[in-house]
C-alpha positions as CSV (number, residue, x, y, z in Angstrom):
1,M,8.7,11.0,25.5
2,L,5.2,13.5,25.5
3,D,1.9,12.4,24.5
4,P,0.3,12.5,21.4
5,G,-1.4,15.6,20.6
6,T,1.3,17.3,22.6
7,R,2.5,19.5,19.7
8,T,-1.2,20.8,18.9
9,E,-1.5,21.8,22.6
10,V,1.6,23.5,22.6
11,L,0.7,25.4,19.3
12,Q,-2.4,26.7,20.6
13,G,-0.6,28.1,23.7
14,N,-1.4,25.3,26.0
15,L,1.9,24.9,27.7
16,L,0.5,23.2,30.6
17,G,3.0,21.0,31.9
18,Y,5.1,21.2,29.0
19,K,7.2,24.5,29.7
20,G,10.0,22.7,31.6
21,A,10.6,20.2,28.6
22,I,10.3,22.9,26.0
23,F,13.1,25.1,27.8
24,E,15.2,21.8,28.3
25,N,14.6,21.4,24.4
26,L,15.8,24.8,23.6
27,M,18.8,24.4,25.6
28,A,19.6,21.0,23.9
29,D,19.2,22.8,20.7
30,F,21.6,25.3,21.3
31,L,24.2,22.9,22.6
32,C,23.9,20.5,19.4
33,K,24.2,23.8,17.3
34,K,27.4,24.3,19.0
35,G,28.8,20.9,18.5
36,C,28.4,19.4,21.8
37,K,27.5,16.1,22.9
38,L,24.4,16.0,25.5
39,Y,25.2,14.4,28.8
40,Y,22.6,14.1,31.7
41,F,23.2,13.0,35.3
42,H,20.9,11.1,37.4
43,K,21.1,9.1,40.7
44,D,18.7,6.7,42.1
45,S,18.8,9.2,45.2
46,G,16.7,11.5,42.7
47,L,19.7,14.1,42.2
48,E,19.9,14.6,38.4
49,L,21.6,17.5,36.4
50,D,20.4,18.5,32.9
51,F,23.0,19.1,31.1
52,L,26.9,18.5,31.6
53,V,29.4,20.0,29.4
54,N,33.2,20.0,29.0
55,Y,34.6,23.6,29.3
56,K,38.1,24.0,29.2
57,G,38.6,20.7,30.8
58,E,36.3,21.1,33.8
59,C,33.0,19.6,33.7
60,V,30.0,22.3,34.0
61,P,26.5,21.5,34.7
62,L,24.0,23.6,33.1
63,E,20.4,23.6,34.8
64,V,17.6,24.9,32.9
65,K,14.4,26.2,34.6
66,A,11.1,27.2,33.1
67,K,10.4,28.9,36.4
68,S,12.7,30.8,38.6
69,G,13.4,28.8,41.5
70,K,15.9,26.8,43.5
71,A,17.9,23.9,41.6
72,K,18.2,21.6,44.5
73,S,20.4,19.1,42.8
74,L,22.7,21.7,41.5
75,S,23.1,23.0,45.0
76,T,24.0,19.5,46.1
77,V,26.7,19.1,43.6
78,L,28.1,22.7,44.4
79,S,28.1,21.8,48.0
80,H,30.1,18.7,47.7
81,R,32.9,19.8,45.1
82,E,35.1,17.3,46.7
83,H,32.7,14.5,45.9
84,Y,31.4,15.7,42.3
85,H,34.5,17.5,41.3
86,V,32.4,20.5,40.1
87,S,33.7,24.1,40.2
88,N,31.4,26.4,38.6
89,A,27.7,25.9,37.0
90,M,25.3,27.8,35.0
91,K,21.4,28.2,35.6
92,F,19.3,29.4,32.3
93,G,15.9,30.1,32.9
94,N,13.8,33.3,33.7
95,Y,16.4,35.3,35.4
96,N,18.6,38.4,35.0
97,V,22.5,37.9,34.5
98,G,24.1,37.4,37.9
99,R,26.5,35.5,39.9
100,E,26.5,33.7,43.2
101,G,29.4,32.5,44.3
102,P,30.2,29.5,41.7
103,L,26.6,29.5,40.3
104,L,26.5,32.1,37.2
105,T,22.5,32.7,36.4
106,L,21.7,33.8,32.7
107,P,18.2,34.3,30.7
108,L,17.6,31.5,28.8
109,Y,17.8,33.0,25.2
110,M,21.2,33.5,26.1
111,G,22.1,29.8,25.8
112,F,22.8,30.2,22.1
113,F,25.5,32.8,23.2
114,L,27.6,30.0,24.7
115,D,31.0,29.4,22.7
116,F,32.9,26.2,23.7
117,D,35.9,27.2,21.6
118,D,36.4,30.7,22.4
119,D,39.6,31.6,24.8
120,D,37.6,34.0,26.9
121,I,36.3,32.3,30.2
122,I,32.9,32.9,30.2
123,L,32.9,31.7,34.1
124,D,34.7,34.8,35.2
125,D,33.4,37.5,37.1
126,L,30.7,39.8,35.3
127,P,30.4,43.7,35.7
128,I,26.9,43.0,37.0
129,D,26.7,46.9,37.9
130,E,27.9,48.1,34.1
131,I,25.8,45.2,32.5
132,N,22.5,46.8,34.5
133,E,23.7,50.2,33.6
134,M,23.3,49.3,29.8
135,V,20.0,47.8,29.8
């Protein structure tokens, strides 16, 4: 989907508008290596979700951001749970580990820690204060 010459520009450090695509491709790589099928959601209204995964029988959206900021589509989905049947979501990007209600934010590099076969529920509340003390 990218223009010819994009690889050369990226390798020379000129990310221009490609940073979002690069981050999303990193997450796609993490998910594929975990054996996940890639699913994307898009509506004509403009609502889109980068990735949808099945975790413990639930649909969990994963949003990937190149810059910190709001994820409007993800906020819409989480505020209309009765319509979209989504209880939890994860947002990856230039963030510290944190939680705001049903949204877990994580640094992008932690995407390779996702484990869909483990018995631990990764969406449980995290002891953020304890984690920050360890860093």
